[in-house]
Backbone as CSV, one residue per row, in Angstrom:
resi,resn,N_x,N_y,N_z,CA_x,CA_y,CA_z,C_x,C_y,C_z
1,UNK,7.127,5.374,3.882,5.952,4.601,4.225,5.521,3.764,3.015
2,UNK,5.282,2.460,3.219,4.922,1.615,2.071,3.538,1.937,1.538
3,UNK,3.388,1.792,0.228,2.095,2.051,-0.401,1.279,0.771,-0.546
4,UNK,1.927,-0.387,-0.349,1.220,-1.660,-0.414,1.978,-2.700,0.396
5,UNK,1.289,-3.811,0.734,1.905,-4.936,1.420,2.049,-6.087,0.440
6,UNK,2.898,-7.060,0.782,3.097,-8.216,-0.086,2.052,-9.282,0.204
7,UNK,1.609,-9.935,-0.828,0.703,-11.073,-0.733,1.593,-12.308,-0.751
8,UNK,1.632,-13.078,0.347,2.619,-14.142,0.467,2.031,-15.542,0.590
9,UNK,0.952,-15.703,1.337,0.459,-17.038,1.656,-0.313,-17.660,0.488
10,UNK,-0.184,-18.961,0.355,-0.844,-19.693,-0.717,-2.365,-19.563,-0.618
11,UNK,-2.898,-19.571,0.585,-4.350,-19.464,0.764,-4.869,-18.118,0.258
12,UNK,-4.080,-17.076,0.407,-4.482,-15.758,-0.109,-4.474,-15.740,-1.638
13,UNK,-3.442,-16.335,-2.240,-3.393,-16.420,-3.698,-4.587,-17.210,-4.224
14,UNK,-4.889,-18.329,-3.566,-6.009,-19.176,-3.990,-7.327,-18.421,-3.899
15,UNK,-7.535,-17.662,-2.836,-8.763,-16.885,-2.672,-8.919,-15.873,-3.796
16,UNK,-7.838,-15.192,-4.146,-7.905,-14.190,-5.211,-8.213,-14.856,-6.551
17,UNK,-7.555,-15.983,-6.831,-7.777,-16.674,-8.096,-9.212,-17.193,-8.216
18,UNK,-9.750,-17.750,-7.130,-11.072,-18.379,-7.195,-12.227,-17.396,-7.095
19,UNK,-12.114,-16.393,-6.231,-13.256,-15.533,-5.949,-13.140,-14.132,-6.532
20,UNK,-11.979,-13.790,-7.056,-11.789,-12.448,-7.599,-12.112,-12.364,-9.076
21,UNK,-11.957,-11.164,-9.596,-12.150,-10.950,-11.027,-10.782,-10.791,-11.685
22,UNK,-10.747,-10.961,-12.994,-9.464,-10.825,-13.680,-9.649,-10.172,-15.042
23,UNK,-8.588,-9.493,-15.463,-8.492,-8.920,-16.805,-7.104,-9.246,-17.324
24,UNK,-7.022,-9.429,-18.629,-5.718,-9.752,-19.198,-5.382,-8.815,-20.332
25,UNK,-4.098,-8.594,-20.473,-3.560,-7.812,-21.569,-2.648,-8.714,-22.381
26,UNK,-1.832,-8.101,-23.180,-0.931,-8.891,-24.020,0.187,-9.539,-23.205
27,UNK,0.721,-8.815,-22.216,1.852,-9.309,-21.438,1.513,-9.618,-19.986
28,UNK,0.401,-9.112,-19.463,0.071,-9.261,-18.048,-1.354,-9.749,-17.856
29,UNK,-1.571,-10.428,-16.741,-2.908,-10.771,-16.275,-3.023,-10.208,-14.870
30,UNK,-4.131,-9.534,-14.591,-4.345,-8.912,-13.287,-5.564,-9.556,-12.641
31,UNK,-5.370,-10.131,-11.455,-6.458,-10.703,-10.658,-6.653,-9.801,-9.451
32,UNK,-7.909,-9.551,-9.065,-8.175,-8.704,-7.909,-9.363,-9.239,-7.129
33,UNK,-9.291,-9.077,-5.808,-10.351,-9.512,-4.909,-10.524,-8.458,-3.819
34,UNK,-11.747,-8.005,-3.610,-12.035,-7.011,-2.582,-12.247,-7.736,-1.261
35,UNK,-11.487,-7.348,-0.235,-11.570,-8.011,1.067,-12.812,-7.585,1.839
36,UNK,-13.048,-8.233,2.957,-14.213,-7.944,3.803,-14.164,-6.513,4.327
37,UNK,-15.307,-6.048,4.826,-15.446,-4.657,5.270,-14.459,-4.285,6.373
38,UNK,-14.227,-5.197,7.335,-13.338,-4.839,8.439,-11.880,-4.705,8.000
39,UNK,-11.560,-5.236,6.835,-10.198,-5.128,6.306,-10.084,-4.043,5.239
40,UNK,-11.136,-3.272,5.027,-11.162,-2.284,3.950,-10.158,-1.157,4.135
41,UNK,-9.853,-0.797,5.392,-8.937,0.323,5.624,-7.475,-0.076,5.502
42,UNK,-7.206,-1.371,5.402,-5.832,-1.852,5.311,-5.233,-1.506,3.954
43,UNK,-3.915,-1.495,3.911,-3.218,-1.254,2.643,-3.538,-2.368,1.654
44,UNK,-3.527,-2.067,0.365,-3.729,-3.134,-0.618,-2.557,-4.104,-0.566
45,UNK,-2.837,-5.371,-0.832,-1.784,-6.386,-0.859,-1.566,-6.808,-2.306
46,UNK,-0.294,-6.935,-2.693,0.052,-7.242,-4.078,0.979,-8.451,-4.113
47,UNK,0.687,-9.385,-5.027,1.539,-10.543,-5.249,1.938,-10.606,-6.716
48,UNK,3.081,-11.213,-6.968,3.586,-11.339,-8.338,3.792,-12.806,-8.647
49,UNK,3.360,-13.244,-9.836,3.448,-14.665,-10.194,3.972,-14.820,-11.610
50,UNK,4.755,-15.886,-11.792,5.275,-16.254,-13.100,5.121,-17.760,-13.230
51,UNK,4.632,-18.249,-14.369,4.401,-19.671,-14.580,5.716,-20.448,-14.586
52,UNK,5.647,-21.690,-14.138,6.841,-22.531,-14.125,7.211,-23.047,-15.511
53,UNK,6.409,-22.700,-16.518,6.750,-23.052,-17.899,8.028,-22.346,-18.337
54,UNK,8.314,-21.222,-17.674,9.529,-20.482,-17.984,10.715,-21.406,-17.733
55,UNK,11.701,-21.309,-18.560,12.779,-22.296,-18.596,13.512,-22.525,-17.279
56,UNK,13.887,-21.496,-16.589,14.686,-21.700,-15.373,14.233,-20.763,-14.266
57,UNK,14.653,-21.092,-13.053,14.286,-20.252,-11.913,14.942,-18.879,-12.015
58,UNK,16.094,-18.809,-12.638,16.768,-17.527,-12.816,15.903,-16.593,-13.661
59,UNK,15.345,-17.124,-14.748,14.489,-16.318,-15.613,13.189,-15.935,-14.915
60,UNK,12.602,-16.879,-14.144,11.375,-16.562,-13.401,11.618,-15.444,-12.395
61,UNK,12.715,-15.522,-11.679,13.017,-14.482,-10.693,13.295,-13.145,-11.363
62,UNK,13.943,-13.174,-12.514,14.170,-11.926,-13.250,12.851,-11.307,-13.686
63,UNK,11.921,-12.138,-14.142,10.619,-11.634,-14.560,9.871,-11.023,-13.366
64,UNK,9.953,-11.673,-12.200,9.287,-11.127,-11.008,9.926,-9.812,-10.571
65,UNK,11.240,-9.725,-10.657,11.913,-8.461,-10.319,11.470,-7.348,-11.261
66,UNK,11.350,-7.671,-12.539,10.894,-6.686,-13.521,9.467,-6.242,-13.212
67,UNK,8.593,-7.177,-12.863,7.210,-6.826,-12.519,7.161,-5.932,-11.273
68,UNK,7.952,-6.268,-10.256,7.976,-5.440,-9.044,8.468,-4.027,-9.347
69,UNK,9.487,-3.932,-10.194,10.026,-2.616,-10.543,9.013,-1.796,-11.336
70,UNK,8.335,-2.429,-12.278,7.307,-1.734,-13.058,6.196,-1.253,-12.138
71,UNK,5.806,-2.095,-11.195,4.759,-1.718,-10.256,5.212,-0.547,-9.387
72,UNK,6.465,-0.586,-8.939,7.003,0.491,-8.099,7.099,1.801,-8.871
73,UNK,7.556,1.742,-10.115,7.710,2.946,-10.920,6.370,3.557,-11.315
74,UNK,5.368,2.716,-11.460,4.056,3.229,-11.840,3.451,4.077,-10.736
75,UNK,3.803,3.785,-9.505,3.292,4.505,-8.342,1.790,4.735,-8.421
76,UNK,1.031,3.656,-8.625,-0.416,3.851,-8.680,-0.967,4.164,-7.300
77,UNK,-2.002,4.958,-7.277,-2.673,5.262,-6.021,-3.786,4.242,-5.867
78,UNK,-3.430,3.098,-5.307,-4.371,1.991,-5.191,-5.401,2.245,-4.106
79,UNK,-6.586,1.767,-4.355,-7.636,1.836,-3.348,-7.333,0.817,-2.252
80,UNK,-7.635,1.136,-0.996,-7.342,0.192,0.093,-8.298,-0.993,0.075
81,UNK,-7.862,-2.078,0.714,-8.726,-3.228,0.903,-8.802,-4.196,-0.256
82,UNK,-7.857,-4.159,-1.188,-7.859,-5.077,-2.329,-6.652,-5.991,-2.267
83,UNK,-6.841,-7.230,-2.716,-5.733,-8.147,-2.949,-5.552,-8.230,-4.456
84,UNK,-4.323,-8.027,-4.929,-4.039,-7.974,-6.364,-2.906,-8.943,-6.686
85,UNK,-3.054,-9.685,-7.769,-1.971,-10.546,-8.261,-1.654,-10.123,-9.686
86,UNK,-0.382,-9.847,-9.944,0.092,-9.488,-11.277,0.852,-10.699,-11.813
87,UNK,0.390,-11.244,-12.944,0.985,-12.446,-13.521,1.590,-12.119,-14.880
88,UNK,2.800,-12.616,-15.104,3.477,-12.416,-16.397,2.955,-13.431,-17.399
89,UNK,2.711,-12.981,-18.635,2.208,-13.855,-19.697,3.240,-14.161,-20.767
90,UNK,4.295,-13.378,-20.847,5.216,-13.565,-21.953,6.144,-14.749,-21.673
91,UNK,6.619,-15.393,-22.732,7.503,-16.547,-22.605,8.894,-16.249,-23.160
92,UNK,8.957,-15.856,-24.422,10.255,-15.716,-25.071,10.686,-14.256,-25.185
93,UNK,9.902,-13.454,-25.894,10.262,-12.056,-26.092,9.882,-11.228,-24.874
94,UNK,10.864,-10.631,-24.239,10.612,-9.830,-23.049,10.263,-8.402,-23.463
95,UNK,9.097,-7.904,-23.019,8.737,-6.526,-23.350,9.571,-5.539,-22.533
96,UNK,9.652,-4.312,-23.001,10.400,-3.310,-22.255,9.548,-2.764,-21.100
97,UNK,10.218,-2.048,-20.197,9.547,-1.523,-19.004,8.412,-0.569,-19.334
98,UNK,8.624,0.258,-20.330,7.612,1.246,-20.697,6.315,0.568,-21.128
99,UNK,6.430,-0.474,-21.927,5.259,-1.210,-22.394,4.537,-1.885,-21.234
100,UNK,5.299,-2.524,-20.340,4.698,-3.184,-19.183,4.012,-2.182,-18.258
101,UNK,4.647,-1.049,-18.057,4.077,-0.023,-17.173,2.757,0.502,-17.742
102,UNK,2.741,0.761,-19.042,1.535,1.262,-19.697,0.394,0.248,-19.575
103,UNK,0.707,-1.030,-19.797,-0.316,-2.063,-19.703,-0.807,-2.255,-18.269
104,UNK,0.100,-2.188,-17.307,-0.291,-2.322,-15.897,-1.233,-1.202,-15.478
105,UNK,-0.902,0.026,-15.821,-1.774,1.156,-15.477,-3.131,1.033,-16.159
106,UNK,-3.137,0.565,-17.409,-4.391,0.375,-18.126,-5.273,-0.651,-17.416
107,UNK,-4.688,-1.786,-17.016,-5.464,-2.838,-16.350,-5.951,-2.386,-14.972
108,UNK,-5.125,-1.629,-14.235,-5.553,-1.125,-12.927,-6.733,-0.170,-13.072
109,UNK,-6.684,0.699,-14.084,-7.802,1.625,-14.318,-9.047,0.870,-14.774
110,UNK,-8.865,-0.130,-15.614,-9.990,-0.906,-16.135,-10.716,-1.637,-15.010
111,UNK,-9.972,-2.099,-14.004,-10.557,-2.817,-12.873,-11.026,-1.856,-11.768
112,UNK,-10.833,-0.560,-11.994,-11.224,0.477,-11.026,-10.544,0.266,-9.673
113,UNK,-9.231,0.049,-9.700,-8.463,-0.159,-8.482,-7.637,1.056,-8.097
114,UNK,-7.714,2.127,-8.882,-6.978,3.337,-8.572,-7.947,4.454,-8.195
115,UNK,-7.420,5.433,-7.465,-8.234,6.581,-7.064,-8.526,7.485,-8.254
116,UNK,-7.648,7.439,-9.249,-7.828,8.249,-10.447,-8.692,7.468,-11.434
117,UNK,-9.548,8.152,-12.136,-10.405,7.450,-13.109,-9.767,7.392,-14.457
């Protein structure tokens, strides 16, 4: 059973960017938006973004795969009814998985998006 759904549509990304809150770390930026009450019981939706400043599409896709894997391995117990966007900040030096996972969990806790405090 999936623990989250994918955030796919441009209008959803725009809503999260404009109306949500954000926190940033050294390698990641986390944007979150709490949906309306009738959508509160739904699974959280997560999107992954990488800037086009990155040299090639191959590198951008690799960065997104790494972010998805870090998110999957972290297995956070996300609160329902949130839209979350995880954005990569690094350009040249790629951090290791352990560092990214630690930062992701820190940002999720800081934004109070997990069941654990």
